Backbone of each chain as ProteinMPNN parsed JSONL, in Angstrom:
{"seq_chain_A": "MSMRDTIHDKLVDALAPAALTVVDESHMHSVPKGAQSHFKVVVVADAFEGVSLVQRHRKVNAVLADELAGSIHALSIHAYTPAQWTARGEVIPESPPCRGGSKAD", "coords_chain_A": {"N_chain_A": [[-34.869, 61.911, 102.05], [-35.896, 61.055, 105.345], [-39.225, 61.059, 106.753], [-39.151, 61.76, 109.399], [-36.795, 63.289, 109.568], [-37.502, 65.387, 107.89], [-39.601, 66.59, 109.303], [-38.195, 67.353, 111.578], [-36.276, 69.2, 110.54], [-37.898, 71.212, 109.435], [-39.181, 72.221, 111.708], [-37.03, 73.182, 113.163], [-36.171, 75.253, 111.517], [-38.427, 76.93, 111.578], [-39.118, 77.461, 114.277], [-36.886, 77.759, 115.847], [-36.04, 75.994, 118.035], [-35.135, 75.385, 121.508], [-34.803, 72.885, 122.387], [-35.426, 69.797, 120.782], [-37.184, 66.936, 119.926], [-37.934, 64.379, 117.732], [-39.906, 61.654, 117.231], [-40.355, 58.668, 115.494], [-43.145, 56.872, 115.598], [-44.437, 54.991, 114.202], [-44.201, 52.236, 114.058], [-45.54, 51.386, 116.271], [-48.104, 51.138, 115.614], [-51.05, 50.024, 113.764], [-50.147, 49.745, 110.897], [-48.989, 49.551, 107.457], [-45.868, 47.78, 106.973], [-42.944, 49.697, 107.27], [-44.208, 52.091, 106.873], [-44.388, 55.625, 107.311], [-45.967, 57.188, 109.417], [-46.957, 57.833, 111.971], [-46.1, 60.126, 114.39], [-44.215, 61.627, 117.082], [-43.694, 64.702, 118.577], [-41.563, 66.586, 120.515], [-41.196, 69.715, 121.49], [-39.35, 72.467, 122.451], [-39.45, 75.801, 123.075], [-38.749, 79.315, 123.087], [-40.617, 80.712, 121.768], [-43.08, 79.852, 122.595], [-43.763, 81.098, 124.892], [-46.2, 82.561, 126.906], [-48.181, 81.724, 125.181], [-51.145, 80.003, 124.342], [-52.036, 76.487, 124.812], [-53.503, 75.441, 122.661], [-52.879, 77.291, 120.655], [-50.135, 76.909, 120.472], [-50.032, 74.336, 119.421], [-51.251, 74.89, 117.013], [-49.316, 76.437, 115.785], [-47.269, 74.552, 115.337], [-48.669, 72.706, 113.761], [-49.139, 74.305, 111.539], [-46.59, 74.679, 110.488], [-46.093, 72.125, 109.646], [-48.027, 71.617, 107.77], [-48.149, 70.652, 105.088], [-47.183, 68.058, 105.345], [-49.032, 66.992, 107.136], [-51.274, 67.023, 105.583], [-50.584, 65.11, 103.887], [-48.842, 62.219, 104.204], [-48.696, 61.908, 106.965], [-50.398, 60.491, 109.595], [-50.932, 60.578, 112.301], [-50.039, 62.931, 114.727], [-48.4, 63.617, 117.525], [-48.102, 66.194, 119.797], [-45.971, 67.867, 121.954], [-45.508, 70.719, 123.427], [-43.432, 73.009, 124.885], [-42.371, 75.739, 126.994], [-38.992, 76.779, 127.686], [-38.748, 76.941, 130.528], [-40.922, 75.421, 131.437], [-40.239, 72.95, 130.441], [-37.922, 72.354, 131.864], [-39.064, 72.27, 134.414], [-40.53, 69.976, 134.201], [-38.662, 68.094, 134.356], [-37.476, 67.404, 132.038], [-38.614, 65.207, 130.798], [-39.845, 63.073, 128.377], [-43.19, 62.733, 127.433], [-45.075, 59.669, 127.539], [-46.552, 58.008, 124.758], [-49.962, 57.054, 124.143], [-50.936, 53.548, 124.051], [-51.574, 51.841, 120.947], [-54.911, 51.188, 119.722], [-55.706, 49.397, 117.843], [-57.906, 49.75, 115.354], [-58.397, 50.247, 111.84], [-56.208, 49.541, 109.067], [-56.724, 51.394, 107.208], [-57.552, 53.579, 108.549]], "CA_chain_A": [[-34.885, 62.249, 103.479], [-37.017, 60.426, 106.036], [-40.239, 62.002, 107.251], [-38.673, 62.248, 110.697], [-35.829, 64.363, 109.311], [-38.234, 66.519, 107.313], [-40.306, 67.247, 110.417], [-37.16, 67.947, 112.414], [-35.667, 70.368, 109.892], [-38.893, 72.283, 109.288], [-39.427, 72.821, 113.023], [-35.826, 73.944, 113.509], [-36.205, 76.494, 110.731], [-39.568, 77.803, 111.887], [-39.303, 77.799, 115.686], [-35.595, 77.872, 116.522], [-36.241, 75.391, 119.359], [-34.017, 75.176, 122.431], [-34.674, 71.427, 122.376], [-36.399, 69.203, 119.854], [-37.097, 65.493, 119.711], [-38.963, 63.845, 116.845], [-39.883, 60.196, 117.325], [-41.222, 57.938, 114.563], [-43.831, 55.828, 116.369], [-45.275, 54.246, 113.251], [-44.143, 50.804, 114.348], [-46.44, 51.076, 117.385], [-49.476, 51.181, 115.13], [-51.504, 49.06, 112.777], [-49.921, 50.327, 109.574], [-48.105, 48.702, 106.648], [-44.461, 47.81, 107.344], [-42.186, 50.759, 106.618], [-44.984, 53.335, 106.78], [-43.953, 56.725, 108.181], [-47.31, 57.749, 109.57], [-47.255, 58.281, 113.337], [-44.928, 60.799, 114.945], [-44.329, 62.414, 118.316], [-42.776, 65.832, 118.573], [-41.396, 67.334, 121.757], [-40.512, 70.924, 121.041], [-39.166, 73.436, 123.529], [-39.071, 77.039, 122.398], [-39.145, 80.601, 123.679], [-41.781, 81.204, 121.008], [-44.318, 79.407, 123.238], [-43.991, 81.894, 126.1], [-47.442, 83.328, 126.862], [-49.027, 81.23, 124.096], [-51.994, 78.912, 124.834], [-51.72, 75.16, 124.276], [-54.101, 75.302, 121.327], [-52.105, 78.105, 119.711], [-48.839, 76.249, 120.284], [-50.26, 73.248, 118.471], [-51.539, 75.462, 115.692], [-48.027, 76.846, 115.205], [-46.588, 73.348, 114.844], [-49.461, 72.173, 112.654], [-48.959, 75.171, 110.372], [-45.262, 74.392, 109.926], [-46.13, 70.785, 109.054], [-49.315, 71.495, 107.064], [-48.022, 69.794, 103.904], [-47.014, 66.668, 105.79], [-50.293, 66.559, 107.746], [-52.228, 66.806, 104.488], [-50.084, 63.967, 103.123], [-48.745, 60.864, 104.747], [-48.783, 61.816, 108.426], [-51.74, 60.145, 110.064], [-51.068, 61.03, 113.683], [-48.926, 63.752, 115.194], [-48.525, 63.96, 118.93], [-47.298, 67.395, 119.99], [-45.735, 68.326, 123.322], [-44.84, 72.003, 123.2], [-43.141, 73.635, 126.174], [-41.372, 76.805, 127.103], [-37.808, 76.211, 128.368], [-38.998, 76.812, 131.97], [-41.835, 74.284, 131.639], [-39.479, 71.734, 130.117], [-37.064, 72.121, 133.021], [-39.922, 71.902, 135.543], [-40.991, 68.608, 133.971], [-37.509, 67.202, 134.439], [-37.093, 67.068, 130.662], [-39.088, 63.849, 130.533], [-40.742, 62.996, 127.227], [-44.4, 61.977, 127.78], [-45.351, 58.429, 126.816], [-47.727, 58.014, 123.902], [-50.867, 55.953, 124.504], [-50.827, 52.384, 123.169], [-52.541, 51.759, 119.849], [-56.082, 50.355, 120.005], [-56.13, 48.698, 116.634], [-58.399, 50.506, 114.228], [-58.04, 49.532, 110.618], [-55.061, 50.143, 108.399], [-57.201, 52.511, 106.393], [-57.858, 54.739, 109.399]], "C_chain_A": [[-36.098, 61.583, 104.137], [-37.999, 61.497, 106.503], [-39.799, 62.586, 108.591], [-37.712, 63.428, 110.507], [-36.51, 65.608, 108.74], [-38.925, 67.319, 108.418], [-39.299, 68.015, 111.269], [-36.649, 69.251, 111.797], [-36.647, 71.529, 109.768], [-39.14, 72.99, 110.622], [-38.221, 73.642, 113.477], [-35.85, 75.292, 112.792], [-37.268, 77.465, 111.231], [-39.58, 78.31, 113.327], [-38.008, 78.006, 116.465], [-35.651, 77.27, 117.925], [-34.966, 75.268, 120.185], [-33.755, 73.683, 122.569], [-35.751, 70.875, 121.465], [-36.129, 67.718, 119.726], [-38.243, 65.081, 118.799], [-38.836, 62.329, 116.852], [-40.845, 59.601, 116.299], [-41.836, 56.778, 115.337], [-44.702, 54.951, 115.486], [-45.336, 52.757, 113.583], [-45.083, 50.392, 115.474], [-47.881, 50.904, 116.908], [-49.744, 50.173, 114.022], [-51.395, 49.653, 111.371], [-49.009, 49.395, 108.773], [-46.648, 48.864, 107.08], [-43.747, 48.933, 106.575], [-42.938, 52.077, 106.495], [-44.411, 54.378, 107.738], [-45.172, 57.59, 108.436], [-47.605, 58.353, 110.932], [-45.981, 58.876, 113.96], [-45.249, 61.5, 116.26], [-43.263, 63.493, 118.275], [-42.743, 66.444, 119.973], [-40.572, 68.553, 121.4], [-40.524, 71.962, 122.163], [-38.679, 74.734, 122.898], [-39.546, 78.275, 123.164], [-40.416, 81.132, 123.013], [-43.113, 80.814, 121.651], [-44.643, 80.183, 124.503], [-45.279, 82.705, 125.937], [-48.412, 82.905, 125.768], [-49.829, 80.026, 124.604], [-51.603, 77.587, 124.179], [-52.252, 74.999, 122.86], [-53.29, 76.082, 120.296], [-50.712, 77.519, 119.473], [-48.977, 75.121, 119.253], [-50.512, 73.79, 117.072], [-50.245, 75.909, 115.001], [-47.325, 75.642, 114.586], [-47.336, 72.766, 113.643], [-49.258, 72.993, 111.379], [-47.625, 74.886, 109.684], [-45.29, 73.069, 109.149], [-47.4, 70.54, 108.245], [-49.229, 70.551, 105.864], [-47.954, 68.323, 104.302], [-48.318, 66.122, 106.389], [-51.347, 66.28, 106.681], [-51.825, 65.576, 103.68], [-50.052, 62.698, 103.94], [-48.78, 60.773, 106.264], [-50.223, 61.545, 108.84], [-51.956, 60.665, 111.489], [-49.816, 61.801, 114.092], [-49.201, 64.157, 116.632], [-47.577, 65.129, 119.19], [-47.194, 67.733, 121.473], [-44.882, 69.576, 123.201], [-44.672, 72.74, 124.518], [-42.271, 74.871, 126.005], [-40.161, 76.177, 127.795], [-38.05, 76.003, 129.866], [-39.901, 75.619, 132.261], [-41.11, 72.958, 131.406], [-38.565, 71.362, 131.28], [-37.885, 71.629, 134.206], [-40.424, 70.467, 135.426], [-39.843, 67.605, 134.062], [-37.061, 66.706, 133.083], [-37.45, 65.635, 130.307], [-40.093, 63.877, 129.382], [-41.972, 62.167, 127.592], [-44.554, 60.73, 126.909], [-46.56, 58.633, 125.909], [-48.633, 56.861, 124.303], [-50.687, 54.777, 123.55], [-51.903, 52.395, 122.097], [-53.714, 50.868, 120.258], [-56.602, 49.708, 118.733], [-56.6, 49.637, 115.563], [-58.036, 49.726, 112.983], [-56.871, 50.234, 109.959], [-55.465, 51.349, 107.58], [-57.469, 53.758, 107.235], [-56.665, 55.63, 109.53]], "O_chain_A": [[-37.187, 61.551, 103.563], [-37.654, 62.672, 106.63], [-40.043, 63.757, 108.881], [-37.811, 64.438, 111.204], [-36.14, 66.737, 109.065], [-38.848, 68.547, 108.464], [-39.522, 69.17, 111.632], [-36.599, 70.283, 112.467], [-36.278, 72.686, 109.969], [-39.292, 74.211, 110.662], [-38.384, 74.687, 114.108], [-35.582, 76.333, 113.39], [-37.038, 78.672, 111.3], [-39.994, 79.44, 113.587], [-38.047, 78.393, 117.633], [-35.344, 77.953, 118.902], [-33.873, 75.074, 119.652], [-32.629, 73.264, 122.833], [-36.853, 71.418, 121.385], [-35.006, 67.291, 119.455], [-39.4, 65.404, 119.07], [-37.783, 61.785, 116.518], [-42.013, 59.986, 116.243], [-41.147, 55.821, 115.691], [-45.594, 54.255, 115.969], [-46.367, 52.105, 113.417], [-45.395, 49.211, 115.63], [-48.768, 50.568, 117.692], [-48.841, 49.57, 113.442], [-52.393, 50.01, 110.744], [-48.333, 48.544, 109.35], [-46.237, 49.945, 107.502], [-43.937, 49.085, 105.368], [-42.366, 53.076, 106.059], [-43.997, 54.045, 108.848], [-45.389, 58.596, 107.76], [-48.409, 59.279, 111.044], [-44.941, 58.222, 114.042], [-46.383, 61.907, 116.514], [-42.096, 63.235, 117.98], [-43.785, 66.777, 120.538], [-39.396, 68.442, 121.051], [-41.567, 72.282, 122.734], [-37.624, 74.767, 122.264], [-40.601, 78.269, 123.797], [-41.181, 81.891, 123.608], [-44.156, 81.369, 121.305], [-45.682, 79.955, 125.122], [-45.439, 83.442, 124.964], [-49.356, 83.631, 125.456], [-49.263, 79.126, 125.226], [-50.938, 77.558, 123.144], [-51.563, 74.494, 121.974], [-53.044, 75.593, 119.194], [-50.176, 77.633, 118.37], [-48.156, 74.976, 118.348], [-50.05, 73.228, 116.079], [-50.102, 75.775, 113.785], [-46.846, 75.705, 113.453], [-46.729, 72.384, 112.642], [-49.211, 72.444, 110.278], [-47.542, 74.856, 108.456], [-44.606, 72.912, 108.138], [-47.806, 69.393, 108.052], [-50.13, 69.742, 105.645], [-48.581, 67.464, 103.683], [-48.668, 64.96, 106.187], [-52.204, 65.413, 106.853], [-52.614, 65.058, 102.89], [-51.091, 62.162, 104.325], [-48.883, 59.673, 106.808], [-51.14, 62.281, 108.477], [-53.042, 61.135, 111.827], [-48.69, 61.374, 113.836], [-50.112, 64.934, 116.916], [-46.396, 65.067, 118.847], [-48.206, 67.868, 122.161], [-43.688, 69.505, 122.909], [-45.654, 73.057, 125.19], [-41.545, 75.026, 125.023], [-40.3, 75.133, 128.433], [-37.609, 74.998, 130.424], [-39.673, 74.886, 133.224], [-41.353, 71.973, 132.103], [-38.45, 70.189, 131.636], [-37.483, 70.706, 134.915], [-40.709, 69.82, 136.433], [-40.041, 66.406, 133.866], [-36.35, 65.706, 132.983], [-36.704, 64.941, 129.617], [-41.073, 64.621, 129.421], [-41.832, 61.02, 128.017], [-44.22, 60.727, 125.724], [-47.489, 59.357, 126.266], [-48.157, 55.817, 124.748], [-50.331, 54.965, 122.387], [-53.007, 52.897, 122.313], [-53.552, 49.922, 121.03], [-57.806, 49.5, 118.577], [-55.776, 50.276, 114.909], [-57.432, 48.657, 113.069], [-56.58, 51.391, 110.262], [-54.645, 52.221, 107.292], [-57.598, 54.859, 106.7], [-56.731, 56.656, 110.207]]}, "seq_chain_B": "MSDEQTRKYIEHLVSQNRIVLFMKGNPTFPQCGFSAAVSDTLKKHGVAFHHVNVLREPAVREGIKAYSDWPTIPQLYVDGEFVGGCDIIRELDYRGELGPLLAGEPAS", "coords_chain_B": {"N_chain_B": [[-74.271, 64.575, 103.103], [-73.852, 68.084, 102.693], [-70.959, 70.255, 102.94], [-71.712, 72.473, 104.41], [-74.029, 71.63, 105.65], [-72.949, 69.656, 107.259], [-71.325, 71.191, 108.922], [-73.288, 72.631, 110.298], [-74.562, 70.568, 111.591], [-72.543, 69.644, 113.311], [-72.237, 71.941, 114.829], [-74.696, 71.948, 116.067], [-74.47, 69.607, 117.61], [-72.401, 70.315, 119.432], [-73.546, 72.415, 120.711], [-75.784, 71.439, 121.92], [-74.915, 69.619, 123.722], [-73.113, 69.592, 126.678], [-70.504, 68.624, 127.111], [-68.598, 67.279, 124.651], [-67.148, 64.628, 122.901], [-65.397, 63.964, 120.057], [-64.493, 61.088, 118.544], [-62.615, 58.046, 117.732], [-64.236, 55.088, 117.493], [-65.939, 54.004, 120.479], [-66.555, 54.994, 123.954], [-66.472, 52.568, 125.364], [-65.341, 50.735, 123.614], [-62.836, 51.947, 122.348], [-61.176, 52.811, 119.299], [-58.69, 53.747, 118.843], [-55.647, 54.758, 120.224], [-55.266, 57.361, 121.11], [-57.83, 58.431, 121.197], [-58.855, 56.714, 123.122], [-57.344, 57.472, 125.342], [-58.246, 60.073, 125.907], [-60.963, 59.628, 126.374], [-60.767, 57.917, 128.608], [-59.623, 59.688, 130.415], [-61.672, 61.551, 130.774], [-63.562, 59.875, 131.931], [-62.259, 59.289, 134.291], [-62.524, 61.661, 135.617], [-65.137, 61.541, 136.172], [-67.249, 62.703, 134.759], [-70.225, 63.178, 132.823], [-70.425, 62.629, 129.361], [-71.023, 63.383, 125.908], [-70.482, 61.301, 123.15], [-69.15, 61.135, 119.839], [-68.811, 58.883, 117.36], [-66.587, 58.997, 114.953], [-65.852, 57.182, 113.055], [-68.126, 56.028, 112.258], [-69.423, 58.039, 111.073], [-68.675, 59.397, 108.376], [-68.797, 61.951, 107.141], [-68.715, 63.69, 109.278], [-66.258, 63.022, 110.271], [-64.448, 64.175, 108.482], [-65.499, 66.745, 108.45], [-65.226, 67.732, 111.061], [-62.598, 68.347, 111.253], [-62.326, 70.584, 109.686], [-64.046, 72.249, 111.024], [-62.894, 73.256, 113.428], [-60.501, 73.909, 112.409], [-58.49, 71.965, 112.802], [-56.292, 69.323, 112.598], [-56.524, 66.695, 113.481], [-58.005, 63.826, 115.173], [-58.763, 62.513, 118.327], [-61.166, 65.122, 119.313], [-62.052, 67.454, 121.739], [-64.859, 69.165, 123.062], [-66.089, 71.7, 125.141], [-68.76, 73.311, 126.624], [-69.42, 74.329, 124.12], [-67.021, 75.213, 123.153], [-63.931, 74.585, 121.525], [-61.566, 72.525, 122.988], [-59.265, 70.887, 122.744], [-57.019, 68.279, 121.549], [-55.804, 64.96, 122.233], [-53.151, 65.331, 123.387], [-53.319, 67.897, 124.477], [-55.455, 67.676, 126.275], [-54.388, 65.862, 128.096], [-52.243, 67.366, 129.018], [-53.557, 69.543, 130.209], [-54.803, 68.174, 132.235], [-52.624, 67.268, 133.683], [-51.694, 69.707, 134.59], [-53.669, 70.284, 136.349], [-55.834, 71.692, 135.498], [-57.899, 70.678, 134.062], [-60.015, 69.429, 135.486], [-61.505, 71.596, 136.811], [-62.332, 72.894, 134.476], [-63.978, 70.982, 133.236], [-65.884, 70.814, 135.189], [-67.082, 73.177, 134.958], [-66.189, 75.344, 136.303], [-64.91, 78.647, 136.865], [-61.789, 79.63, 135.398], [-58.895, 79.569, 137.422]], "CA_chain_B": [[-74.386, 65.933, 103.658], [-72.932, 69.097, 102.158], [-70.054, 70.766, 103.972], [-72.443, 73.407, 105.262], [-74.919, 70.824, 106.5], [-72.102, 68.998, 108.26], [-70.92, 72.207, 109.893], [-74.449, 72.924, 111.15], [-74.796, 69.371, 112.413], [-71.53, 69.676, 114.374], [-72.6, 73.075, 115.687], [-75.832, 71.462, 116.857], [-73.957, 68.643, 118.593], [-71.613, 70.945, 120.496], [-74.369, 73.372, 121.461], [-76.807, 70.708, 122.663], [-74.276, 68.772, 124.732], [-72.106, 70.433, 127.34], [-69.183, 68.047, 126.863], [-68.687, 66.389, 123.482], [-65.877, 64.077, 122.428], [-65.364, 63.337, 118.739], [-63.47, 60.06, 118.745], [-62.686, 56.846, 116.905], [-64.797, 54.065, 118.354], [-66.759, 54.57, 121.555], [-65.824, 54.925, 125.238], [-66.295, 51.184, 125.79], [-64.389, 50.116, 122.674], [-62.145, 52.944, 121.518], [-60.393, 52.157, 118.248], [-57.463, 54.519, 118.638], [-55.082, 55.004, 121.54], [-55.44, 58.76, 121.504], [-59.241, 58.547, 121.583], [-59.005, 55.986, 124.379], [-56.719, 58.236, 126.425], [-59.124, 61.19, 126.275], [-62.163, 59.031, 126.953], [-60.425, 57.434, 129.956], [-59.386, 60.852, 131.272], [-62.989, 62.097, 131.119], [-64.176, 58.928, 132.875], [-61.551, 59.453, 135.569], [-63.082, 62.847, 136.279], [-66.513, 61.236, 136.532], [-68.236, 63.575, 134.11], [-70.981, 62.617, 131.706], [-70.099, 63.305, 128.102], [-71.588, 62.837, 124.684], [-69.412, 60.974, 122.217], [-69.499, 60.943, 118.434], [-67.865, 57.962, 116.735], [-66.407, 59.507, 113.58], [-65.703, 56.064, 112.116], [-69.478, 55.728, 111.785], [-69.968, 59.229, 110.417], [-67.574, 59.884, 107.528], [-68.901, 63.396, 106.881], [-68.252, 64.365, 110.502], [-64.82, 62.745, 110.402], [-63.753, 65.222, 107.741], [-66.059, 68.059, 108.807], [-64.755, 68.216, 112.362], [-61.252, 68.905, 111.053], [-62.521, 71.941, 109.166], [-64.835, 73.029, 111.989], [-61.994, 73.994, 114.32], [-59.209, 73.988, 111.744], [-57.65, 71.089, 113.631], [-56.142, 68.231, 111.629], [-56.553, 65.34, 114.032], [-59.067, 63.33, 116.046], [-59.969, 63.074, 118.944], [-61.335, 66.539, 119.623], [-62.978, 67.652, 122.859], [-65.547, 70.458, 123.142], [-66.78, 71.945, 126.406], [-69.557, 74.542, 126.525], [-69.387, 74.825, 122.749], [-65.674, 75.671, 122.787], [-62.92, 73.572, 121.267], [-60.55, 72.497, 124.052], [-58.028, 70.345, 122.207], [-56.938, 66.854, 121.294], [-55.266, 64.117, 123.3], [-51.991, 65.91, 124.081], [-53.744, 69.079, 125.252], [-56.278, 67.213, 127.403], [-53.482, 65.276, 129.097], [-51.457, 68.449, 129.603], [-54.448, 70.292, 131.104], [-55.011, 67.32, 133.405], [-51.341, 67.32, 134.408], [-51.619, 71.011, 135.25], [-54.783, 70.435, 137.282], [-56.795, 72.651, 134.952], [-58.991, 70.006, 133.352], [-61.139, 69.203, 136.4], [-62.339, 72.807, 136.89], [-62.925, 73.16, 133.156], [-65.078, 70.032, 133.048], [-66.9, 71.111, 136.199], [-67.696, 74.466, 134.637], [-65.716, 76.377, 137.234], [-64.074, 79.631, 136.189], [-60.349, 79.39, 135.499], [-58.313, 80.28, 138.56]], "C_chain_B": [[-73.41, 66.877, 102.942], [-72.021, 69.564, 103.291], [-70.8, 71.663, 104.953], [-73.406, 72.658, 106.192], [-74.123, 70.137, 107.606], [-71.702, 69.987, 109.34], [-72.066, 72.509, 110.867], [-74.75, 71.76, 112.093], [-73.807, 69.352, 113.592], [-71.843, 70.796, 115.368], [-73.74, 72.68, 116.627], [-75.339, 70.535, 117.968], [-73.245, 69.342, 119.75], [-72.417, 71.995, 121.264], [-75.399, 72.648, 122.334], [-76.229, 69.833, 123.77], [-73.127, 69.554, 125.357], [-70.692, 69.939, 127.081], [-69.315, 67.034, 125.726], [-67.295, 65.937, 123.076], [-66.083, 63.429, 121.055], [-64.195, 62.359, 118.762], [-63.614, 58.935, 117.73], [-63.097, 55.696, 117.808], [-65.682, 54.723, 119.393], [-66.035, 54.37, 122.884], [-65.597, 53.492, 125.73], [-65.269, 50.463, 124.917], [-63.744, 51.169, 121.776], [-61.278, 52.224, 120.472], [-59.136, 52.938, 117.893], [-56.949, 54.855, 120.034], [-55.299, 56.422, 122.035], [-56.885, 59.015, 121.943], [-59.477, 57.871, 122.932], [-58.475, 56.812, 125.547], [-57.626, 59.391, 126.873], [-60.381, 60.663, 126.954], [-61.896, 58.577, 128.391], [-60.209, 58.598, 130.923], [-60.722, 61.46, 131.704], [-63.679, 61.191, 132.134], [-63.567, 59.092, 134.26], [-62.124, 60.627, 136.355], [-64.566, 62.678, 136.602], [-67.556, 62.142, 135.905], [-68.962, 62.821, 132.998], [-70.577, 63.358, 130.443], [-70.749, 62.591, 126.927], [-70.429, 62.473, 123.766], [-69.976, 60.812, 120.803], [-68.415, 60.056, 117.834], [-67.704, 58.349, 115.263], [-66.207, 58.374, 112.566], [-67.066, 55.658, 111.541], [-70.079, 56.89, 111.02], [-68.87, 59.899, 109.583], [-67.616, 61.394, 107.288], [-68.39, 64.181, 108.087], [-66.747, 64.179, 110.668], [-64.006, 63.801, 109.656], [-64.189, 66.606, 108.215], [-65.515, 68.612, 110.109], [-63.351, 68.806, 112.242], [-61.345, 70.342, 110.543], [-63.163, 72.836, 110.222], [-63.951, 73.87, 112.908], [-60.613, 74.173, 113.71], [-58.163, 73.213, 112.556], [-57.517, 69.762, 112.899], [-56.344, 66.823, 112.166], [-57.757, 65.092, 114.925], [-58.387, 62.446, 117.073], [-59.957, 64.602, 119.096], [-62.391, 66.655, 120.726], [-63.543, 69.073, 122.836], [-66.25, 70.556, 124.491], [-67.471, 73.296, 126.306], [-69.43, 75.178, 125.136], [-68.017, 75.248, 122.256], [-64.743, 74.481, 122.549], [-61.842, 73.653, 122.355], [-59.22, 71.968, 123.53], [-58.152, 68.865, 121.901], [-56.264, 66.154, 122.457], [-54.13, 64.79, 124.078], [-52.402, 67.064, 124.981], [-54.574, 68.659, 126.459], [-55.369, 66.641, 128.502], [-52.654, 66.364, 129.784], [-52.314, 69.268, 130.586], [-54.692, 69.498, 132.386], [-53.768, 67.348, 134.294], [-51.223, 68.619, 135.2], [-52.714, 71.217, 136.299], [-55.844, 71.399, 136.792], [-58.008, 71.979, 134.312], [-60.23, 69.827, 134.232], [-62.06, 70.415, 136.491], [-63.032, 73.119, 135.566], [-64.139, 72.264, 132.928], [-66.223, 70.322, 134.006], [-67.597, 72.442, 135.929], [-67.301, 75.562, 135.598], [-64.836, 77.364, 136.481], [-62.592, 79.34, 136.398], [-59.778, 80.203, 136.642], [-57.13, 81.098, 138.095]], "O_chain_B": [[-72.281, 66.497, 102.631], [-72.289, 69.294, 104.462], [-70.56, 71.624, 106.16], [-73.569, 73.012, 107.36], [-74.575, 70.049, 108.748], [-71.735, 69.669, 110.529], [-71.863, 72.628, 112.075], [-75.141, 71.958, 113.244], [-74.192, 69.077, 114.728], [-71.73, 70.621, 116.581], [-73.749, 73.028, 117.808], [-75.744, 70.666, 119.123], [-73.461, 69.001, 120.912], [-72.012, 72.416, 122.348], [-75.833, 73.175, 123.358], [-76.955, 69.364, 124.647], [-72.279, 70.105, 124.655], [-69.783, 70.739, 126.856], [-70.054, 66.055, 125.835], [-66.381, 66.747, 122.927], [-66.845, 62.473, 120.914], [-63.048, 62.754, 118.973], [-64.585, 58.871, 116.976], [-62.4, 55.366, 118.768], [-66.124, 55.858, 119.217], [-65.026, 53.667, 122.946], [-64.626, 53.234, 126.442], [-64.445, 49.691, 125.406], [-64.066, 51.27, 120.592], [-60.722, 51.159, 120.741], [-58.591, 52.81, 116.797], [-57.73, 55.198, 120.922], [-55.492, 56.654, 123.229], [-57.136, 59.715, 122.924], [-60.207, 58.389, 123.777], [-59.085, 56.848, 126.616], [-57.758, 59.655, 128.068], [-60.809, 61.187, 127.982], [-62.706, 58.826, 129.285], [-60.563, 58.513, 132.099], [-60.887, 61.839, 132.864], [-64.303, 61.67, 133.081], [-64.267, 59.042, 135.272], [-62.201, 60.598, 137.584], [-65.179, 63.547, 137.221], [-68.636, 62.327, 136.467], [-68.395, 61.955, 132.33], [-70.408, 64.577, 130.458], [-70.987, 61.383, 126.949], [-69.489, 63.255, 123.618], [-71.123, 60.408, 120.612], [-67.243, 60.432, 117.802], [-68.571, 58.065, 114.437], [-66.373, 58.579, 111.364], [-67.149, 55.033, 110.484], [-71.126, 56.748, 110.388], [-68.224, 60.846, 110.032], [-66.569, 62.04, 107.239], [-67.72, 65.203, 107.938], [-66.051, 65.074, 111.148], [-62.983, 64.266, 110.159], [-63.373, 67.516, 108.364], [-65.358, 69.825, 110.253], [-62.963, 69.664, 113.035], [-60.547, 71.201, 110.918], [-62.864, 74.027, 110.307], [-64.225, 75.048, 113.138], [-59.665, 74.543, 114.402], [-57.115, 73.738, 112.933], [-58.529, 69.127, 112.602], [-56.337, 65.86, 111.399], [-58.431, 66.021, 115.37], [-57.493, 61.682, 116.708], [-58.92, 65.261, 119.021], [-63.46, 66.049, 120.659], [-62.819, 70.045, 122.623], [-66.918, 69.619, 124.928], [-66.852, 74.299, 125.949], [-69.345, 76.399, 125.0], [-67.853, 75.602, 121.089], [-64.773, 73.497, 123.288], [-61.28, 74.719, 122.606], [-58.165, 72.528, 123.831], [-59.232, 68.279, 121.979], [-56.17, 66.711, 123.551], [-54.157, 64.81, 125.308], [-51.909, 67.202, 126.101], [-54.419, 69.218, 127.545], [-55.568, 66.909, 129.687], [-52.395, 66.29, 130.986], [-51.846, 69.638, 131.662], [-54.777, 70.063, 133.476], [-53.871, 67.442, 135.517], [-50.723, 68.636, 136.324], [-52.693, 72.196, 137.044], [-56.665, 71.873, 137.576], [-59.021, 72.629, 134.053], [-61.355, 70.045, 133.782], [-63.265, 70.29, 136.275], [-64.182, 73.556, 135.546], [-65.191, 72.724, 132.486], [-67.389, 70.103, 133.678], [-68.577, 72.787, 136.589], [-67.979, 76.583, 135.707], [-64.102, 76.98, 135.571], [-62.193, 78.857, 137.457], [-60.121, 81.372, 136.821], [-56.494, 81.777, 138.902]]}, "name": "protein", "num_of_chains": 2, "seq": "MSMRDTIHDKLVDALAPAALTVVDESHMHSVPKGAQSHFKVVVVADAFEGVSLVQRHRKVNAVLADELAGSIHALSIHAYTPAQWTARGEVIPESPPCRGGSKADMSDEQTRKYIEHLVSQNRIVLFMKGNPTFPQCGFSAAVSDTLKKHGVAFHHVNVLREPAVREGIKAYSDWPTIPQLYVDGEFVGGCDIIRELDYRGELGPLLAGEPAS"}
């Protein structure tokens, strides 16, 4: 299973999201060809109602703790309640362009 | 540095500087897009901030992840409190909450 699918399935199980998009952005970065290292997650869930941004991220990080300790180098998280997602027009935020760094970073 | 020494060093940094950004590279030459985005956002708000280039300080690079139990860099601290990483800073800015936070104004 690809890392993208692993992330997707774990978040579905843990957060029962109303909407979920997982994007593999590894190709945008200075990493070896085929690396599965940089991901963006847009997760919309009732579970985020009344929960601070930091705590929302902590929830996602906890679900993906094994992956974060392993091959994931960067994880961009956009966590919304259904109302916030609707208010944003359901537009997925752009990730910033890579600024190089070394492959070891 | 031992883990405890690193923790104390980080504590010192965030207590002695009102706004501290732990980043890869520096504000002039960021070496990561996420670090660049936060640095640029702070510049946009015209606030002075202290930066720590974790690529030059390996102990801090690991220690800062343990300090706030946060797995990624960049990390922004204001008034000694962890605020978040790139996604959170951009979201706070989008909501119009970042400016008051950086200015030290109470949350509305």
